[in-house]
One Martini backbone bead per residue (centre of mass of N, CA, C, O) as a GRO file, in nm:
protein
  283
    1MET     BB    1  -3.451   0.498   0.812
    2LYS     BB    2  -3.469   0.178   0.821
    3ASP     BB    3  -3.663  -0.084   0.905
    4LYS     BB    4  -3.730  -0.413   0.969
    5LEU     BB    5  -3.974  -0.451   0.782
    6ASP     BB    6  -3.841  -0.350   0.527
    7TYR     BB    7  -3.593  -0.533   0.527
    8ILE     BB    8  -3.729  -0.815   0.538
    9THR     BB    9  -3.920  -0.798   0.293
   10ARG     BB   10  -3.696  -0.744   0.086
   11GLN     BB   11  -3.533  -1.003   0.137
   12LEU     BB   12  -3.761  -1.218   0.081
   13SER     BB   13  -3.823  -1.112  -0.227
   14ARG     BB   14  -3.556  -1.209  -0.376
   15ALA     BB   15  -3.663  -1.532  -0.400
   16LYS     BB   16  -3.939  -1.545  -0.579
   17LYS     BB   17  -3.812  -1.690  -0.847
   18LYS     BB   18  -3.729  -1.924  -0.637
   19ARG     BB   19  -3.922  -2.156  -0.503
   20PHE     BB   20  -3.742  -2.319  -0.311
   21GLU     BB   21  -3.588  -2.096  -0.181
   22HIS     BB   22  -3.832  -1.937  -0.090
   23TYR     BB   23  -3.939  -2.153   0.104
   24VAL     BB   24  -3.688  -2.185   0.294
   25ILE     BB   25  -3.647  -1.898   0.385
   26ASN     BB   26  -3.931  -1.844   0.493
   27ARG     BB   27  -3.942  -2.080   0.696
   28ILE     BB   28  -3.703  -2.005   0.869
   29TRP     BB   29  -3.792  -1.723   0.948
   30HIS     BB   30  -4.080  -1.797   1.074
   31LEU     BB   31  -3.968  -2.012   1.284
   32LEU     BB   32  -3.798  -1.823   1.442
   33ASP     BB   33  -3.926  -1.555   1.531
   34ASP     BB   34  -3.663  -1.330   1.539
   35LEU     BB   35  -3.562  -0.986   1.577
   36SER     BB   36  -3.256  -1.038   1.687
   37ILE     BB   37  -3.212  -1.162   1.398
   38LYS     BB   38  -3.001  -1.161   1.119
   39PHE     BB   39  -3.046  -1.142   0.758
   40ILE     BB   40  -2.919  -1.254   0.433
   41THR     BB   41  -2.962  -1.233   0.090
   42GLN     BB   42  -2.737  -1.277  -0.132
   43GLN     BB   43  -2.432  -1.328  -0.028
   44TYR     BB   44  -2.129  -1.205  -0.051
   45VAL     BB   45  -1.825  -1.394  -0.140
   46VAL     BB   46  -1.495  -1.425  -0.107
   47ARG     BB   47  -1.304  -1.610  -0.350
   48PRO     BB   48  -1.109  -1.790  -0.532
   49GLY     BB   49  -1.150  -1.637  -0.847
   50GLY     BB   50  -1.386  -1.479  -0.680
   51ARG     BB   51  -1.752  -1.489  -0.636
   52ALA     BB   52  -2.016  -1.552  -0.412
   53LEU     BB   53  -2.354  -1.673  -0.358
   54THR     BB   54  -2.562  -1.687  -0.091
   55ASP     BB   55  -2.883  -1.745   0.015
   56MET     BB   56  -2.813  -1.741   0.337
   57PHE     BB   57  -2.736  -1.511   0.610
   58PHE     BB   58  -2.580  -1.520   0.947
   59PRO     BB   59  -2.375  -1.291   1.101
   60GLN     BB   60  -2.376  -1.373   1.410
   61PHE     BB   61  -2.286  -1.697   1.304
   62ASP     BB   62  -2.142  -1.753   1.039
   63LEU     BB   63  -2.407  -1.843   0.852
   64HIS     BB   64  -2.479  -2.056   0.582
   65ILE     BB   65  -2.734  -2.105   0.325
   66GLU     BB   66  -2.797  -2.380   0.103
   67VAL     BB   67  -2.996  -2.432  -0.187
   68ASP     BB   68  -3.078  -2.744  -0.326
   69GLU     BB   69  -3.178  -2.788  -0.620
   70PRO     BB   70  -3.220  -3.026  -0.852
   71TYR     BB   71  -2.979  -2.929  -1.040
   72HIS     BB   72  -2.745  -2.997  -0.828
   73LEU     BB   73  -2.713  -3.306  -0.900
   74ASN     BB   74  -2.512  -3.212  -1.151
   75GLN     BB   75  -2.305  -3.041  -0.920
   76ILE     BB   76  -2.163  -3.159  -0.664
   77GLU     BB   77  -1.857  -3.097  -0.691
   78GLN     BB   78  -1.882  -2.789  -0.727
   79ASP     BB   79  -2.022  -2.738  -0.455
   80LYS     BB   80  -1.788  -2.847  -0.276
   81LEU     BB   81  -1.577  -2.644  -0.370
   82ARG     BB   82  -1.733  -2.387  -0.299
   83GLU     BB   83  -1.762  -2.446  -0.002
   84ALA     BB   84  -1.461  -2.465   0.058
   85ASP     BB   85  -1.396  -2.179  -0.020
   86ILE     BB   86  -1.578  -2.038   0.188
   87ILE     BB   87  -1.449  -2.155   0.444
   88ASN     BB   88  -1.153  -2.072   0.383
   89SER     BB   89  -1.217  -1.755   0.345
   90THR     BB   90  -1.400  -1.717   0.635
   91GLY     BB   91  -1.475  -1.953   0.863
   92HIS     BB   92  -1.741  -2.050   0.797
   93THR     BB   93  -2.070  -2.194   0.787
   94VAL     BB   94  -2.226  -2.461   0.596
   95GLU     BB   95  -2.568  -2.518   0.506
   96ARG     BB   96  -2.755  -2.772   0.359
   97VAL     BB   97  -3.053  -2.796   0.129
   98ASP     BB   98  -3.252  -3.057   0.025
   99THR     BB   99  -3.520  -3.056  -0.235
  100SER     BB  100  -3.542  -3.377  -0.368
  101LYS     BB  101  -3.705  -3.553  -0.101
  102GLY     BB  102  -3.928  -3.387  -0.006
  103ILE     BB  103  -4.124  -3.233   0.239
  104GLU     BB  104  -4.040  -3.388   0.493
  105PHE     BB  105  -3.739  -3.369   0.466
  106LEU     BB  106  -3.723  -3.068   0.438
  107ASN     BB  107  -3.847  -2.988   0.711
  108ASP     BB  108  -3.646  -3.141   0.885
  109ARG     BB  109  -3.398  -2.977   0.796
  110ILE     BB  110  -3.503  -2.707   0.889
  111ASN     BB  111  -3.529  -2.779   1.183
  112GLU     BB  112  -3.220  -2.828   1.229
  113ILE     BB  113  -3.152  -2.533   1.175
  114ILE     BB  114  -3.316  -2.399   1.393
  115HIS     BB  115  -3.169  -2.540   1.624
  116LEU     BB  116  -2.886  -2.433   1.562
  117ILE     BB  117  -2.948  -2.124   1.592
  118LYS     BB  118  -3.056  -2.133   1.882
  119LYS     BB  119  -2.791  -2.244   1.999
  120LYS     BB  120  -2.607  -2.005   1.908
  121LYS     BB  121  -2.768  -1.788   2.066
  122ASN     BB  122  -2.710  -1.951   2.352
  123VAL     BB  123  -2.490  -1.721   2.413
  124SER     BB  124  -2.315  -1.472   2.588
  125ASP     BB  125  -2.220  -1.308   2.298
  126PHE     BB  126  -2.482  -1.225   2.207
  127LYS     BB  127  -2.607  -0.981   1.966
  128PRO     BB  128  -2.847  -0.798   1.898
  129TRP     BB  129  -3.031  -0.667   1.648
  130ASN     BB  130  -2.951  -0.322   1.539
  131ILE     BB  131  -3.033  -0.114   1.283
  132GLU     BB  132  -2.938   0.171   1.403
  133GLU     BB  133  -2.641   0.102   1.495
  134GLU     BB  134  -2.524   0.044   1.209
  135GLN     BB  135  -2.570   0.384   1.152
  136THR     BB  136  -2.369   0.455   1.401
  137PRO     BB  137  -2.075   0.593   1.479
  138GLN     BB  138  -2.070   0.542   1.792
  139THR     BB  139  -2.052   0.235   1.781
  140TYR     BB  140  -1.746   0.240   1.667
  141ILE     BB  141  -1.618   0.427   1.869
  142ASP     BB  142  -1.675   0.241   2.117
  143LEU     BB  143  -1.523  -0.004   1.998
  144GLY     BB  144  -1.247   0.132   1.828
  145TYR     BB  145  -1.350   0.000   1.550
  146ILE     BB  146  -1.311  -0.137   1.212
  147ASP     BB  147  -1.417  -0.437   1.051
  148ILE     BB  148  -1.449  -0.660   0.794
  149ASN     BB  149  -1.632  -0.875   0.961
  150ASN     BB  150  -1.877  -0.654   1.016
  151ASP     BB  151  -1.999  -0.543   0.756
  152VAL     BB  152  -1.964  -0.222   0.687
  153ALA     BB  153  -2.248  -0.007   0.591
  154PHE     BB  154  -2.325   0.307   0.467
  155ASN     BB  155  -2.572   0.527   0.353
  156TYR     BB  156  -2.346   0.755   0.426
  157SER     BB  157  -2.041   0.902   0.411
  158TYR     BB  158  -2.044   1.085   0.666
  159LEU     BB  159  -2.063   0.849   0.870
  160ALA     BB  160  -1.773   0.751   0.817
  161CYS     BB  161  -1.622   1.007   0.889
  162ASN     BB  162  -1.737   1.016   1.194
  163CYS     BB  163  -1.549   0.768   1.289
  164PHE     BB  164  -1.259   0.979   1.271
  165GLY     BB  165  -1.364   1.300   1.379
  166HIS     BB  166  -1.585   1.399   1.234
  167ASP     BB  167  -1.877   1.662   1.195
  168TYR     BB  168  -2.085   1.579   0.977
  169LYS     BB  169  -2.407   1.646   0.800
  170GLY     BB  170  -2.256   1.625   0.523
  171PHE     BB  171  -2.148   1.455   0.195
  172GLN     BB  172  -2.007   1.475  -0.159
  173LYS     BB  173  -1.735   1.369  -0.175
  174GLY     BB  174  -1.467   1.131  -0.251
  175GLY     BB  175  -1.293   1.283  -0.016
  176THR     BB  176  -1.090   1.294   0.297
  177ILE     BB  177  -0.928   1.391   0.557
  178HIS     BB  178  -0.769   1.259   0.818
  179PRO     BB  179  -0.780   1.400   1.147
  180ASN     BB  180  -0.587   1.144   1.304
  181GLN     BB  181  -0.415   1.061   1.035
  182GLU     BB  182  -0.141   1.076   0.877
  183LYS     BB  183  -0.153   1.076   0.539
  184THR     BB  184  -0.476   1.039   0.517
  185VAL     BB  185  -0.758   0.894   0.341
  186LEU     BB  186  -1.093   0.924   0.284
  187TRP     BB  187  -1.251   0.684   0.061
  188PHE     BB  188  -1.523   0.688  -0.219
  189PRO     BB  189  -1.532   0.463  -0.445
  190LYS     BB  190  -1.595   0.351  -0.764
  191LEU     BB  191  -1.578  -0.003  -0.845
  192TYR     BB  192  -1.647   0.109  -1.145
  193PRO     BB  193  -1.723   0.213  -1.439
  194ASN     BB  194  -1.706   0.557  -1.532
  195LYS     BB  195  -1.676   0.855  -1.669
  196GLU     BB  196  -1.372   0.925  -1.521
  197TRP     BB  197  -1.354   0.637  -1.399
  198ARG     BB  198  -1.135   0.322  -1.356
  199ASN     BB  199  -1.219   0.110  -1.103
  200ILE     BB  200  -1.040  -0.186  -0.962
  201ILE     BB  201  -1.113  -0.485  -0.802
  202SER     BB  202  -1.007  -0.758  -0.679
  203ASP     BB  203  -1.130  -1.063  -0.596
  204ASP     BB  204  -0.973  -1.028  -0.292
  205ASP     BB  205  -0.959  -0.701  -0.227
  206ASN     BB  206  -0.632  -0.617  -0.227
  207ILE     BB  207  -0.675  -0.453  -0.508
  208ILE     BB  208  -0.653  -0.117  -0.641
  209THR     BB  209  -0.740   0.036  -0.944
  210GLU     BB  210  -0.652   0.372  -1.060
  211ILE     BB  211  -0.828   0.538  -1.336
  212CYS     BB  212  -0.806   0.796  -1.567
  213ASN     BB  213  -0.995   0.870  -1.856
  214ASP     BB  214  -0.867   1.159  -1.863
  215THR     BB  215  -0.587   1.245  -2.038
  216ASN     BB  216  -0.556   1.538  -1.928
  217LYS     BB  217  -0.542   1.425  -1.612
  218LEU     BB  218  -0.360   1.182  -1.568
  219GLN     BB  219  -0.073   1.291  -1.510
  220ASN     BB  220  -0.145   1.482  -1.272
  221HIS     BB  221  -0.262   1.260  -1.092
  222ILE     BB  222  -0.020   1.090  -1.065
  223THR     BB  223   0.193   1.296  -0.971
  224GLU     BB  224   0.044   1.392  -0.722
  225SER     BB  225   0.006   1.108  -0.578
  226LEU     BB  226   0.329   1.051  -0.571
  227ASN     BB  227   0.399   1.349  -0.404
  228ASN     BB  228   0.196   1.417  -0.145
  229GLY     BB  229   0.208   1.165   0.083
  230TYR     BB  230  -0.090   1.023   0.039
  231TYR     BB  231  -0.065   0.670   0.080
  232ASN     BB  232  -0.324   0.651   0.260
  233ARG     BB  233  -0.645   0.447   0.249
  234ILE     BB  234  -0.967   0.461   0.361
  235ILE     BB  235  -1.222   0.230   0.240
  236PHE     BB  236  -1.543   0.319   0.099
  237ALA     BB  237  -1.740   0.165  -0.111
  238ARG     BB  238  -1.945   0.222  -0.381
  239VAL     BB  239  -2.256   0.049  -0.350
  240LYS     BB  240  -2.477  -0.211  -0.380
  241SER     BB  241  -2.692  -0.353  -0.218
  242SER     BB  242  -2.902  -0.626  -0.168
  243LEU     BB  243  -3.147  -0.394  -0.210
  244GLY     BB  244  -3.019  -0.150  -0.417
  245ASP     BB  245  -2.864   0.034  -0.242
  246ILE     BB  246  -2.668   0.298  -0.161
  247MET     BB  247  -2.334   0.229  -0.039
  248TYR     BB  248  -2.059   0.229   0.219
  249ARG     BB  249  -1.800   0.001   0.210
  250PHE     BB  250  -1.579  -0.168   0.393
  251LYS     BB  251  -1.224  -0.259   0.291
  252GLY     BB  252  -0.997  -0.081   0.422
  253GLU     BB  253  -0.643  -0.037   0.424
  254TYR     BB  254  -0.442   0.151   0.190
  255LEU     BB  255  -0.140   0.129  -0.013
  256LEU     BB  256   0.072   0.288  -0.213
  257ASP     BB  257   0.229   0.166  -0.508
  258ILE     BB  258   0.485   0.320  -0.643
  259ASN     BB  259   0.626   0.108  -0.841
  260GLU     BB  260   0.330   0.032  -0.995
  261SER     BB  261   0.282   0.335  -1.059
  262ASN     BB  262   0.123   0.469  -1.362
  263THR     BB  263  -0.002   0.564  -1.668
  264THR     BB  264  -0.059   0.259  -1.742
  265ASN     BB  265  -0.161   0.121  -1.457
  266GLY     BB  266  -0.193   0.322  -1.253
  267LEU     BB  267  -0.311   0.309  -0.936
  268LYS     BB  268  -0.182   0.115  -0.661
  269TRP     BB  269  -0.371  -0.044  -0.410
  270LYS     BB  270  -0.280  -0.201  -0.096
  271ARG     BB  271  -0.371  -0.401   0.140
  272ILE     BB  272  -0.293  -0.371   0.516
  273LYS     BB  273  -0.594  -0.349   0.640
  274THR     BB  274  -0.903  -0.482   0.827
  275ARG     BB  275  -0.833  -0.271   1.065
  276VAL     BB  276  -0.959   0.027   1.221
  277LYS     BB  277  -0.942   0.317   1.382
  278THR     BB  278  -1.135   0.508   1.596
  279TYR     BB  279  -1.280   0.848   1.650
  280LYS     BB  280  -1.361   1.105   1.819
  281THR     BB  281  -1.474   1.407   1.829
  282THR     BB  282  -1.277   1.718   1.844
  283SER     BB  283  -1.487   1.974   1.824
   0.00000   0.00000   0.00000
């Protein structure tokens, strides 16, 4: 399991090829000097018509930092629209940092952001960052649910399984039966083209299309999926994290759309829940 030093140094190194962004992110982090605060660089955000990457994100405060390098002066309107999309899609706050007005102005702006973050931290419901708890199923069992807003992603799929009543020590399959919810599968798909499957997720994450590339297996797979009654899937997509590691990220609970699923369209899974109940181990 990664420790905070490994995580932080790898996050900070991601902006090293963008000198203004690198300066701002490093200065913010070092001036904060607070290991109870988590940050993410190059955070993916779902927005209408696609996804955006924000330069720095503080998940405990729903706060994004956008670093406007000099070239941004030529796309002010586009940046405003992008920022509006992010706010409307997430309800988060976006703070912009203009790097075109000199070092004194830049440092003053960074100091304003530091003050804002410290003010946000000084509230009664602030929960310190615990990197180990993020990878512990008991954390979510005690909470009683997993929610899309918690940005839950496990290093191993068996950890996700154990949030719902399993007691696995390891797990290598693409899915398993939910032990406490009828006709439901815990699914760990690769949502990108691969050897046997071509699984596609919509830009808003609400629809997953599952297609088998093997024409000899396609018909049987479609028929079995439409007739076996397991129409609900709680999905942890196999993805690369912001640091390049393979992780299993919670996407929600999806229901099979029987009417739109066929050998031409593939299986259509539509998201019905962004929060699912967790269960303690029953064994």
